[in-house]
N, C-alpha and C positions, 0 to 999 in steps of 0.2 A: 717386723714388717706386716705387709697389707692380708685382710684378714680376705681380701677377694680383687678381681679385675671389672671394672665398668670400662669398655671397650668402646671408642667412639665410633663413627661410619662405617660399621660394618653392613657390608649389603648384602655378601655370597655365600654357600654354606662352605666354598673352597677355604675362603675367611674364615669362617667359626671354626674348619676341623684344623687350620695351621694356629689358630692362636690358642684352642687345648690344645695341640701338641707343644707349644711352649709355655703353658701355664702349668700343667698338671705331671704328677712325675710318673716315670714307666708303674704298670704297662698299659695306662691309658695316656699316657705324654711323653715326651722326649725331657721334661727341664730336667735342669744337670743337680747334682748334690754338693756342691760345693757349700764347705761351712760359711757361714753370713752372720747378721745380726736378728733375720726371723727366725732363727732356732736358736738364740742364745750363743751366738758363737761355737755353736758344737754342745753344749749343755742339755737342750732339748732336743736335739738332730733325731734321736729315734721317735719320738713323737709327734715330731713336727713332719717327719718326710710319710708317716705312716697314716698321718690322719688329715691329710690337706687335702687330697683328693675328693673328702666324702665333704670336709667341713667350709672350706671355702666358696665361696658365692662369686658366679661369673655372669654377669648381666653386658646385654649387649645394645649397644645406643645405636637408634633407627634413627635415621637421618635424612634418607633420599627415598624416592618411589622408588626406587631398584629395590632396598632393602623390604617394602612395605610388598609388591609385587612378589617377593620371596620369603616371607614370613613364615607360612607352614615349613620351609625348609630348611631355616635358623632355628626355630623352635623344636624342631625334631631332635635335633642332640640333648641327649638325656642331662649333660654338663651345663647346658644354659638353664640357669635361674629364672632368669626373665630378664626384659630389656627396658629402658627408658629412652621415652620417644624424645627426640630434639625438634622443638617445635618452629625455632628459628632457621635452623638447616632445611627443616622437611619443607617448610615454606618457599624456604628458595631452590628447591629441587623441582616443587610445582609451580613455579613462574609466578608465585606472590609474595616476593620476599618480604619479611616482618609481617608480614599481615596472617599472623598465629591463628586468629579464630576465622579466616576465610574457610568459605565450606568445602573447599579441597581439601585443606589441610585436617579440619576436624573428620571428615567423610576419611581419608586415609589413616587419621588415628585410631579411627574406628575400628577399622580392620584389623589393627594391630592389637587394640584392645580387645575384640571377639579373637584371635585368634591364640591368647596369650589366655583367657580363659578355659578354649578347649583343652589346651594342654596345661592347665593346670602352673600357670608360669605367671611372677609378680609384671606387672605392668605402670611403669609411673611415668611420672615428666617434671618440668620445674614451672616454678609459680614465679614470674618477675614482680607483681603486684599482689604482695599478698595481703588478703583481704580474706575473713571467714566465708564469702559468700564465693569467691574466686575457688579456695580449696574446698566448701562443698559442692561447687558445679564438676569439678576434676573427678571425686566420687562417685558423682552423680552420673558421669560419664562411663564409668567402669573401672578408672585407676584404682590401684592398690595400694600406692603411696606416689608421696609428691616432696620434691627438694624444695623446701619453701624459701625462695630468695638466696643469692649467695654474694660474695663479695661485690661482683662486680655489677649484681643490680642494688646493691647498698650503695654505692659510687653512683652509680646512674641517676639516682633518685636523689643522692645528696646535691649532686652536678646540678640538677633541674631544678630543686630548690634555690641553691644559690647563685642559679642564674635568674632568677625571678626576684629574688632580695637586692642582685646588683639593679636590674631594669625598673624595682621600684625606685632607688635609690638614685639612680638617674634621671630620673625622671619627676623628681617632687621638690620639696624647697629643704632637704635637710643638708643642704652645701655650706 
């Protein structure tokens, strides 16, 4: 089983309450008790169901201006451990799709970072082009964690590199 949940595109406190209800056991939520792999098919059942509510992590993915506007209400839930800002979706929500360093995206992210500091919650984001400078810049902005690349970004960068190689080969004397 997972050690927690990172839920994408969370915008309202009602959504947070519904998610908590689904992922936490009573009396906090309404998660069912069916035997499954997460608790070793019943062998670790008692330990799992008595510790999950306090040991699992619950992170919200903040990806829209609506979520930014509601950030204090979203972070007010004790069960929320932190957030991850999705810069690409955030840029689209702000009318500047793909411009993840646009001042609007940076300003919206800063609102979320500052709120996380006030509530004592973790705040992270992803780095597409991982360099020491890019990572340091995120921590300088106040982020507390960063996802350094992903399979998508690795394939994207590889495809860009291969496209460059093909263009050189097409326009050269290597025929």
